[in-house]
N, C-alpha and C positions, 0 to 999 in steps of 0.2 A: 801549685796544682793547676793543671790546664782546665779552662772552663769548657763545658760542653756547649756546642753550638746548637741553635734552635732552627729547625727547618721551617719552610713556609707553611707547613701544615700544623705547626705548633709542637712537633715531636722533637725530642732531643736526639742527637746523633748517638747511635749505639743502643737506643731503647727499642723495645719490640714494636712492630708496626701497629697502627691503630686498627681496631676491629671494624671501624666504620666503613671503609671501602669494601671489606669482605661482606658486611651485612647488606650494603647497597647492591653488590653483585648478586647476592642471593635473592634479593627482592626483585631485581630485574629478571632473573631466571624464572622466578615464580610467575611473574606477570606474563612472560613469554609462553610459559607452559599453559596458563589459562587461555591465552589467545589461540594456541594450537588446539587445545581441547575444544574450544568453541568452534573452530573450523571443522573438526570431526563431527560434532553434534549437528552443525548446520548442514553438512553434507548428507547426513542421515535423514534429517528433517526434509530437505529439499527433494530427496528421491522417494520419499513416502515409505513404502514397506521395508522388508528386510533386504540387506545388501551383503554380498561377500566382501572379504577384506580387499581384494584387488579393485573392486569398484569404488570403495571408499578412498583407497590410495589414489586412484585416478582422479576422483572428484576433488580431492584436497591438494593434489600435486605433490604429495609427500611419498617417501619411500615406504614400502609395505612394513618393514621392520619397525620404523618409527611409529606408524599408524597403529600397529599391533600393540606396542607398549602403551600408547594412550588409551586404546580401547580396553585394555586390561584394567587400567586405573579407573576409567569411567564405569566399567562393569562392576568393579568393587564398590563404587559409590552409588550404584543403582541407577545411574544416568543412562546406561546402555545395557541391553539384554542380548544374550546370544542363544540362538536355537541349538539345542544339544545334538540334533540330528544333522542339519545342514551346515551348521557352523556360521550361519549368516547372523548379522547384527541388526538390531533395531533400537529405536528409542526406548529407554527403560522406564520403569514405574516412577522413579523419583523425578525424572525429567517431565513425565506426563503430569505429575502433581504440580510441579512448578508452573508448567504451561497453563494448567487449568486455573490456578490462582491468578495468574496474570490476566487471563481472558475474563475472569470474573470481575476484574476491576475496570474492564473496558466497556464503554458504552458508545455505540456508533453515533448516537445523537449528541452526546457530550463532545465527542471528538470533532464532529462536524461544526458544532457551534463555536468551538475554540479555534478551528482552522479557518473559518470564513473571513474574519477580519484581516488575518495575515494575507490571504489571497487577494482580498479587495485592495489592500494597500499596495501590494506588489504590482497589480495590473491597472489600478485606478478604474475599475469597472464594477458595476453592481453585480453581486454574486448571490446565488441562492443554493439551497440544498433541499433534496426531496428524498423521501423514503417510500416504500411500497406499503400502502394501507389497504383496508378492506375494499375501498372504492377505487383504488388505483394509485397513480403517482401523485403523492401529496407533498406540497411544499411545507417544510417545517422550520426553515430559518432563512434569513435574508439580511444582507449587509449592503447598504446603498453607498455608492461612490459620490464624490462631489460634482459629478457630471449630471446634468439634468436629464433624467430618463423617465418618461411617462409609461407606467406599466399597469396592466389590469390583473396583475398577479400579486397575491398577498399570502401570508402564512395561513395555511389551511386550504389553499386553492388546490383542487384536483385537476391535473393537467391532461389534455388529450394525449393519447398514446401514439397515434399514427402521424401527427403533424408537428409535435414539439420535440426539441432536442432531448429534453429529459425523458419524455415518454418513449422515444425511440431507443434510448439506452436500455431502459427496462425491458422493452420488447426484445432487444438483441440478446440479453443475457438471462432473462427469466424463462422457465419452461413454458411452452405454448399452452399447456394445460391450465396454467395460472392466468394467462392473458387472453386466450381465445374468446371468452365470453364478452370481455370489455371491447375487444377489437370489433367483434361482430355488432355490438351495440353502436359503436361509432359509425360503422358503415351504414347501419339502418338510419341513424340520425346523426349526420356529420356535425362535428363541433363548430361553434361559431369562431372561425379563424379566417385569416386572409387566404391561406392556401387550402385547397381541398385535399382530403386523404388520398395518398397514392394508391395505385392499383396493387393487387397482390404481388404481381411480378416486380413492379417498381419497389415496393416495400421490402421484398425479399433481398433485392440487390442492395438497398440502403442499409439494411440490418447486417448483411455480410460485410460491408465496408466498415461499419461501426465495430464489429467484432475484431476485424483485422487491425484497426487503428486505435481502438478504445477511445474514440472521440466522435461526437455527433454534432453536426453544425446545421442550423436552419436559418434561413434569411426571411424576415418579415412573416414569420409563421403566425404570430399572435396579433401583431400590430405592424402597420407599414413602417419600414425603416428601422425596426427593432429586431436585432438578430440575437442568436444564442449559440453558445458552445457548451457542451456537457460531456462529462467523463464519469465512468463508473468507479465505485468504491467497493472492493471485495473484502470478505472476512476470511477467517482461517479455514473455512470449508471450501473456499473458492467461489462462493455465491455472492451475487451482487446484493448489497444491503442498503446502498444509497447512491445518489447521483449528485455531483456538484456541477454548478452551471454558472457561466459568465454571461451577462446580458449587456448588450451595447450596440453600437453601430459598426459592424465588422465588415460588411460587404465591400465598402470602398477603402478599407484599411490597406496601408502599404505593407509590403512583404515583411519588413523588419518588425513592425508592430504586431502583425498577424502571428508571426512566429513566436513573439514574446508571450502573447495571450495563450496561444495553444500550448506552448511549452510549460508555462507556469501552471495552467490548469491541469495538464497531464501529470506534472510533478507533484502537485498538491494531492491529486487523487491517488497516485502511487504511494505517497507518504502515508496517507490515511489508511490505505489498504495494509501497508506494512505494520502500522500501529495495531491494526485489528487482527494481526497474525497471518495475513495472506503471504504465501510463498509462491514466487513466480515459477510456473512449470518449466521444466527444462526442454 
């Protein structure tokens, strides 16, 4: 009697194929389906309100028929809702519930405190974080580098708005109704700093550049030779909730080092914003 040979997979010739490859193929297909569904949901979230099928297809780069199939499945799961009159799609109640649960677990302060040590280690500069309090831009966290930097700023310090990198970021992105009173007070009694507050015209130009670049840089604003770079952190509403800042001697920095600090600071702020649910406007 002839012996049956054994293949490399451990199967004997003539025996039925192992179900394992078929199961693995199904698993891969399911993972791919989840990824595609996530693309559809992200497209809806990024655009905000309700969208027609063709807009969703364009945003995802997929054929309308394929997008329609996924929308039907997502609608059945409550993750997508469809307007019965216009036929447009929007984020559904189940997705809203999931998002609210995730947001409930997020704390800007906790996220900032956890992110600062990583940023400090990446750029080897002292880094700080501030939030908006009743009296203005208030420092809530600080991580010092191994470089010797003498600072007159500590946790709890309320920073001037018109002359500091952090203050100017808040001025750039907060409503004027929130900041006007404090700015007026600073002009009546200028803060003790190396630089004087800029004129209204100068400040307007500075704030416009900060909005464009999402980066504020000041040189020797608080102390001679001590510079600062600051970047905004946004939440899911698109509102600035914090500012992170690198403090060091940047004015004489070479182009490569300057780009490293700027890029790392901007990337850290963008990552924090993403964690807090911020979606970049298209």
